[in-house]
Each structure stands twice: as C-alpha cells, then as structure tokens.
C-alpha positions as CSV (number, residue, x, y, z in Angstrom):
1,M,21.8,-4.9,19.9
2,K,19.1,-3.5,22.2
3,N,21.6,-1.4,24.1
4,I,23.1,-0.1,20.8
5,K,19.6,1.0,19.7
6,L,18.9,2.7,23.0
7,A,22.2,4.5,22.8
8,L,21.4,5.7,19.2
9,I,17.9,6.9,20.3
10,W,19.4,8.9,23.2
11,G,22.1,10.3,21.0
12,V,19.4,11.6,18.6
13,I,17.4,13.1,21.5
14,L,20.5,14.9,22.9
15,L,21.4,16.2,19.4
16,L,18.0,17.6,18.8
17,S,17.9,19.2,22.3
18,A,21.2,20.9,21.6
19,C,19.8,22.4,18.4
20,Q,16.8,23.9,20.2
21,P,16.9,27.8,20.5
22,D,16.0,27.5,24.2
23,G,19.2,25.7,24.9
24,N,21.4,28.3,23.2
25,K,21.4,31.8,24.5
26,K,23.4,33.1,21.6
27,Y,20.5,32.2,19.2
28,I,17.5,34.5,18.7
29,N,14.4,34.2,16.5
30,V,13.1,37.6,15.3
31,G,9.9,38.1,13.3
32,M,9.8,40.3,10.3
33,V,7.2,41.2,7.7
34,D,8.6,41.4,4.2
35,G,7.8,44.6,2.4
36,W,7.4,46.6,5.5
37,A,10.4,48.9,5.0
38,E,11.0,50.2,8.5
39,G,10.7,46.7,10.1
40,V,13.0,45.1,7.5
41,A,15.6,47.9,7.9
42,M,15.6,47.8,11.7
43,T,15.7,44.0,11.8
44,Y,18.8,43.8,9.5
45,V,20.5,46.5,11.5
46,A,19.9,44.6,14.7
47,K,21.2,41.4,13.0
48,A,24.4,43.2,12.0
49,V,25.0,44.5,15.5
50,L,24.2,41.2,17.3
51,E,26.5,39.3,15.0
52,E,29.3,41.6,16.2
53,M,28.3,40.6,19.7
54,G,28.6,36.9,18.9
55,Y,24.8,36.2,18.5
56,Q,23.0,34.5,15.7
57,L,19.8,36.3,14.7
58,V,17.4,34.1,12.6
59,I,14.8,36.0,10.7
60,Q,11.3,34.5,10.6
61,R,9.2,36.0,7.8
62,A,5.5,36.0,8.4
63,T,2.4,38.3,8.8
64,P,2.1,40.4,11.9
65,D,-0.7,38.2,13.3
66,M,1.4,35.1,12.8
67,I,4.5,36.7,14.4
68,L,2.6,37.9,17.5
69,A,0.9,34.5,17.9
70,S,4.2,32.7,17.6
71,M,5.7,35.0,20.3
72,N,2.7,34.5,22.5
73,N,3.4,30.7,22.2
74,G,7.0,31.2,23.1
75,D,8.4,30.2,19.6
76,T,9.5,33.6,18.3
77,D,11.6,35.7,20.6
78,L,11.1,39.3,19.4
79,Y,9.4,41.6,16.9
80,M,10.6,45.1,16.2
81,D,7.7,46.6,14.3
82,V,4.7,46.9,16.6
83,W,2.8,50.2,16.0
84,L,0.8,51.6,19.0
85,P,-1.6,52.7,20.1
86,L,-3.9,52.3,17.0
87,T,-2.4,50.2,14.3
88,H,-1.6,47.0,16.3
89,G,-3.4,47.9,19.5
90,S,-6.3,45.4,19.0
91,K,-3.8,42.7,17.9
92,I,-1.6,43.1,20.9
93,A,-4.6,42.9,23.2
94,K,-5.3,39.3,22.1
95,F,-1.9,38.0,23.4
96,P,-1.2,38.1,27.1
97,N,2.3,36.6,26.9
98,L,4.0,39.6,25.2
99,V,6.2,42.2,26.8
100,D,6.9,45.8,25.6
101,I,10.6,46.4,26.1
102,G,11.1,49.7,24.3
103,T,10.3,52.4,21.7
104,S,12.5,52.4,18.6
105,Y,10.8,55.3,16.8
106,A,8.5,57.9,18.3
107,H,7.3,59.9,15.3
108,A,5.3,57.4,13.2
109,R,1.9,58.1,11.6
110,N,-0.7,56.5,9.3
111,G,-2.9,58.2,6.9
112,L,-4.5,58.7,3.5
113,V,-1.9,60.1,1.1
114,V,-2.0,61.8,-2.3
115,P,0.6,63.1,-4.7
116,D,1.4,66.8,-4.1
117,Y,-0.2,67.9,-7.4
118,V,-3.7,66.7,-6.3
119,P,-5.4,69.9,-5.1
120,I,-7.2,68.6,-2.0
121,N,-5.9,68.7,1.6
122,S,-8.5,66.8,3.7
123,I,-10.2,63.4,3.8
124,E,-13.5,65.3,3.9
125,E,-12.8,66.6,0.4
126,L,-12.7,63.0,-1.0
127,K,-16.5,63.1,-1.1
128,T,-16.6,65.7,-3.9
129,H,-13.9,64.0,-6.0
130,V,-15.1,60.4,-6.2
131,D,-14.9,60.2,-10.0
132,Q,-11.4,61.6,-10.2
133,F,-10.2,58.9,-7.8
134,N,-12.2,56.2,-9.5
135,H,-14.1,55.4,-6.3
136,Q,-10.9,53.7,-5.0
137,I,-8.4,53.9,-2.2
138,M,-5.3,51.8,-2.8
139,G,-4.6,49.8,0.3
140,I,-2.1,47.1,1.3
141,E,-2.5,43.6,2.8
142,K,-5.9,42.7,4.3
143,G,-4.5,41.7,7.7
144,A,-2.6,45.0,8.2
145,G,-3.7,47.3,11.0
146,I,-3.9,50.3,8.7
147,T,-6.3,48.3,6.5
148,A,-8.8,48.1,9.3
149,A,-8.2,51.8,10.1
150,V,-9.0,52.7,6.5
151,D,-12.2,50.7,6.6
152,R,-13.2,52.6,9.7
153,T,-12.3,55.9,8.0
154,L,-14.7,55.1,5.1
155,K,-17.5,54.7,7.6
156,D,-16.6,57.7,9.7
157,Y,-16.6,60.0,6.7
158,D,-19.4,58.2,4.8
159,L,-17.2,57.8,1.7
160,N,-18.4,56.0,-1.3
161,Y,-15.0,54.4,-2.0
162,L,-13.7,50.9,-2.1
163,Q,-10.4,50.0,-0.5
164,V,-8.5,47.9,-2.9
165,N,-6.3,45.5,-1.0
166,S,-3.3,43.6,-2.4
167,S,0.2,44.2,-1.1
168,T,2.5,47.0,0.0
169,V,4.6,46.5,-3.2
170,A,1.5,46.6,-5.4
171,M,0.3,49.8,-3.7
172,I,3.6,51.5,-4.2
173,T,3.9,50.4,-7.8
174,E,0.4,51.7,-8.6
175,L,1.3,55.0,-6.8
176,Q,4.5,55.4,-8.9
177,N,2.6,54.7,-12.1
178,A,-0.1,57.2,-11.3
179,I,2.5,59.9,-10.6
180,K,4.2,59.2,-13.9
181,E,0.9,59.8,-15.7
182,K,-0.2,62.6,-13.3
183,R,-3.3,60.7,-12.4
184,W,-5.3,61.3,-9.2
185,I,-4.7,58.5,-6.7
186,V,-5.2,58.1,-2.9
187,V,-3.4,55.4,-1.0
188,A,-3.1,54.1,2.5
189,A,0.4,55.0,3.6
190,W,2.6,55.6,6.7
191,Q,5.7,57.3,7.9
192,P,8.5,56.3,8.2
193,H,8.8,55.0,4.7
194,W,11.2,55.6,1.8
195,M,8.3,56.5,-0.5
196,F,8.3,60.0,1.0
197,G,12.0,60.4,0.1
198,K,11.4,59.4,-3.5
199,M,8.0,60.9,-4.3
200,K,6.4,64.2,-3.5
201,L,3.4,63.2,-1.3
202,K,1.2,64.7,1.3
203,F,-1.1,63.3,4.0
204,L,-4.7,64.4,3.9
205,E,-5.9,66.0,7.1
206,D,-8.0,63.7,9.3
207,P,-10.1,65.9,11.5
208,R,-12.0,62.9,12.9
209,E,-8.7,61.2,13.7
210,S,-10.1,58.0,12.3
211,L,-6.5,57.0,11.4
212,G,-5.1,58.1,14.7
213,T,-2.7,60.9,15.4
214,S,0.9,59.9,16.1
215,E,2.1,56.4,16.5
216,Q,5.1,54.8,18.3
217,I,7.0,51.9,16.9
218,K,7.6,49.5,19.8
219,I,9.7,46.4,20.3
220,F,7.9,43.4,21.9
221,T,9.2,40.1,23.1
222,R,7.8,36.8,24.4
223,K,7.1,36.9,28.2
224,Q,10.2,35.0,29.4
225,F,12.7,36.7,27.1
226,P,13.7,39.6,29.5
227,T,14.5,37.1,32.2
228,E,16.3,34.7,29.9
229,Q,18.2,37.3,27.8
230,P,18.9,40.3,30.0
231,E,21.8,41.5,27.8
232,L,19.7,41.4,24.6
233,T,16.8,43.0,26.4
234,R,19.0,45.9,27.5
235,F,20.3,46.3,24.0
236,F,16.8,46.3,22.3
237,S,15.4,48.6,25.0
238,Q,18.0,51.2,23.9
239,V,17.6,50.9,20.1
240,H,16.1,54.2,18.8
241,F,16.1,56.2,15.6
242,D,15.2,59.9,15.2
243,V,13.4,61.1,12.0
244,A,16.6,62.0,10.1
245,T,18.4,58.8,11.0
246,M,15.4,56.6,10.1
247,A,15.0,58.4,6.7
248,N,18.6,57.9,5.9
249,L,18.5,54.2,6.8
250,L,15.3,53.6,4.7
251,M,16.7,55.3,1.6
252,K,20.0,53.3,1.9
253,M,18.0,50.0,2.3
254,E,15.6,50.8,-0.6
255,E,18.5,51.4,-3.0
256,S,20.3,48.2,-1.9
257,K,20.3,44.9,-3.6
258,D,21.9,43.2,-0.6
259,K,20.2,44.4,2.6
260,E,22.4,42.4,4.9
261,S,25.6,44.0,3.6
262,T,24.0,47.5,3.5
263,A,22.9,47.1,7.1
264,K,26.5,46.2,8.1
265,Q,27.8,49.2,6.3
266,W,25.2,51.5,7.9
267,V,26.2,50.2,11.3
268,A,29.8,51.0,10.6
269,E,29.0,54.5,9.5
270,H,26.8,55.2,12.5
271,R,29.1,53.7,15.2
272,S,28.4,56.5,17.7
273,L,24.6,55.8,17.6
274,V,25.1,52.1,17.7
275,N,27.5,52.4,20.7
276,S,24.7,54.3,22.6
277,W,22.5,51.2,22.2
278,L,25.2,49.0,23.8
279,R,25.8,51.0,27.0
C-alpha cells in the first residue's frame, strides 16, 4: 500500500511538472491591460500569428504594475505595451529582470485633448477657462503612467483643476457624451487610439513638455526569455506597425464583437506585413 501511495504522489508531481509553462516551449504567457486599445489589438494579433506557428498564447489580464512585477519574478513571459521614455519609464526602472526586445510603434504620444470645437490650442490657455471646463480634467486609471504625467502637468502649469480618475472606458464615455452636447471637456488621452478615428479631437500644445514629446511602444520580456525562446524573441523583435496600419487595426478591433476572430482576419488581410515579422 505504501508503494502505491508513493507511486500516486510521484504521478501527481510529474503531471503538475508537465503542466508548467517552463516545461513547454510552445506555451507563452503574455500580459495585457483590458481597455488599452493598442495593447489589446497587438496582443490578439500576436496570438493569431503564434497559433499559426503552433504556439499557445495565454493572455494574463492585469494592471501594468502587476504585469511588470510578474515578468520581473519570471511568471509572465512578455508584455507588448510598454511606453517609453516617459509613461512607463519610472515603472520599468523598478524591475531589473526585464529585457527590451523591440519597438512595435514609434509614433506614440500622450497629451491633454479637447474636441475640435473648443477654441483653445494650448495647455496654458486652460487657466483662463476654468469654469468652462468645470475645474476638471477627465483622466483614466490611477495607476497609469499618463495619470502621474497629468498630475505633474497641473503643477508645472499651476492649474486649478482636479484630475478625475476612473477608467479608460469611463473617460471615453464622458468624452462622447460631452461631444454630443457640445460641452467643453478636456481629457487625458494618447495616440494611437481609435477615439481619434471616431471623434474630431486635438491635442493641446504643451510648451513645457510636461507630458513628454514622442513616445515609443516597446515590447519587454522576462530576463531569461530571449535565451529560452529565441524563435519567439526574433518574431517579437520584428513586430512593428506604422501609423496607417495601426489606425486600421484599432478601428477594426473597436468595431468588433469578437476580437480574436477579427485579429485572425486582420492577419490574413495583412499577410505581407506579417510575413516580414517572421523572416
């Protein structure tokens, strides 16, 4: 009986070991922040391509801080939506066991954004229109990099405004409602994002560069990933989108009720680009 029990215990141990990601090179954990359009779109496109290559991509939904910490600990393999140098620079600096393997988008930016009918063009002008904006800047999640940048902007420009933090979805809903009613509104926003394809918006000039200038969207992995997964590292290091291609992808994904199927269709329609990632 004792031998049977030992055999059962060893059987369970072996079964669990076989299920671990580290023991299966065709299995990859990728972090993703729900509601962050560009990250969601790129992750589902990568999933579609990797499935064609025989890999299983498992999406782990969490906040950026949780994803980066999990990668640093070696639990999550990769994250496709790191904005540098400003947005996530201070977050990345906390984690020494992360590796930058490529730039997927080189034309990103953060800023304060208003509908095009609002007759101001600079953050400096917000000072003289406090009442029209109801003393508020509509922000997103408190842990987001752009949230800290907006707080810094309020200090740099000495603005008597409150950043209202909720979620990306809530910010966009409030923006859409304000536009329907032709109300003045200022929001924390970024490109690339589908909102610029669906609404007429403009960035306010930022002469103090409190929100940075241009940003790059980078792909980071856990430290040992490039050594353990050279084929995948080569693939992700070559993933890139230009402005028009990213805009097209984001609009398709926003209009979709099944993002996984839409990503597969988008990959099929952009085979030449995808093939360039696989060379």
